[in-house]
C-alpha positions as CSV (number, residue, x, y, z in Angstrom):
1,M,20.0,309.7,-18.0
2,N,22.1,311.5,-20.1
3,P,25.5,311.5,-19.8
4,E,26.0,314.5,-20.8
5,E,23.1,316.4,-18.6
6,S,24.1,319.0,-15.9
7,P,22.6,317.8,-12.6
8,G,19.6,320.4,-11.2
9,E,19.9,322.2,-7.8
10,L,19.3,318.6,-6.9
11,G,21.2,317.0,-8.2
12,F,20.8,313.7,-11.0
13,I,16.9,312.5,-10.2
14,C,14.9,311.4,-12.7
15,P,11.2,313.0,-13.7
16,E,9.6,310.8,-11.9
17,C,10.9,312.1,-8.7
18,S,11.8,315.2,-10.5
19,A,7.3,315.8,-11.2
20,K,7.6,315.4,-6.7
21,T,9.4,318.3,-6.4
22,T,6.9,320.8,-7.7
23,T,4.5,318.6,-4.9
24,S,5.8,318.0,-2.0
25,H,8.0,319.4,-0.2
26,V,12.0,317.5,0.0
27,V,13.7,315.9,2.1
28,Q,17.5,316.2,2.1
29,C,21.0,314.9,3.6
30,S,23.3,317.7,4.1
31,S,26.7,315.4,4.2
32,C,25.4,313.2,1.0
33,K,23.5,315.2,-0.5
34,T,20.8,311.9,-1.3
35,I,17.2,312.4,-1.7
36,L,15.5,310.9,1.2
37,N,11.6,311.0,0.9
38,F,9.0,313.6,-0.4
39,V,6.1,315.2,1.6
40,R,2.8,316.4,0.6
41,A,2.1,320.1,0.6
42,A,-0.9,322.2,-0.5
43,P,-0.9,323.2,-4.0
44,S,-1.2,327.1,-2.6
45,E,2.6,326.3,0.0
46,E,6.0,326.6,-1.1
47,K,7.9,323.9,-1.6
48,V,10.6,323.8,0.3
49,V,14.6,321.4,1.3
50,F,14.3,320.1,4.1
51,N,17.7,319.0,5.7
52,V,18.5,315.7,8.0
53,P,22.5,316.2,9.2
54,K,23.1,312.4,8.4
55,C,21.6,309.1,6.8
56,S,21.3,305.7,6.4
57,H,23.8,305.9,3.5
58,C,25.9,308.2,4.9
59,I,26.8,306.6,8.9
60,G,23.5,307.9,9.8
61,T,20.3,305.9,10.9
62,I,17.2,305.7,9.5
63,E,16.5,307.4,13.3
64,D,18.0,310.7,11.6
65,E,16.6,310.7,8.6
66,W,13.0,311.7,10.1
67,E,15.2,314.1,12.3
68,I,13.8,316.7,10.5
69,E,13.5,320.6,12.5
70,P,9.9,322.1,12.7
71,L,10.0,325.2,10.5
72,Y,8.1,327.8,11.4
73,Q,5.5,330.2,8.6
74,P,3.2,332.7,9.7
75,E,0.7,330.8,7.8
76,S,1.9,327.5,8.1
77,Y,3.8,324.7,10.3
78,I,4.7,321.5,9.6
């Protein structure tokens, strides 16, 4: 990572993870902003960021990281 680089919308992420944001949904902790996981998306789906209230990095648990609120859209149900 270049120290002169500015963080993007998702903070500092490696090139491999950055590439995944174009093909997957992102699961991110609302509290500490850690990227926890990527959920594969169909090519035609709009990629979104799912937030969980807390994660194992900030006093949460692994189970908390899997408690994603469902997203309802006319074309999809995730």
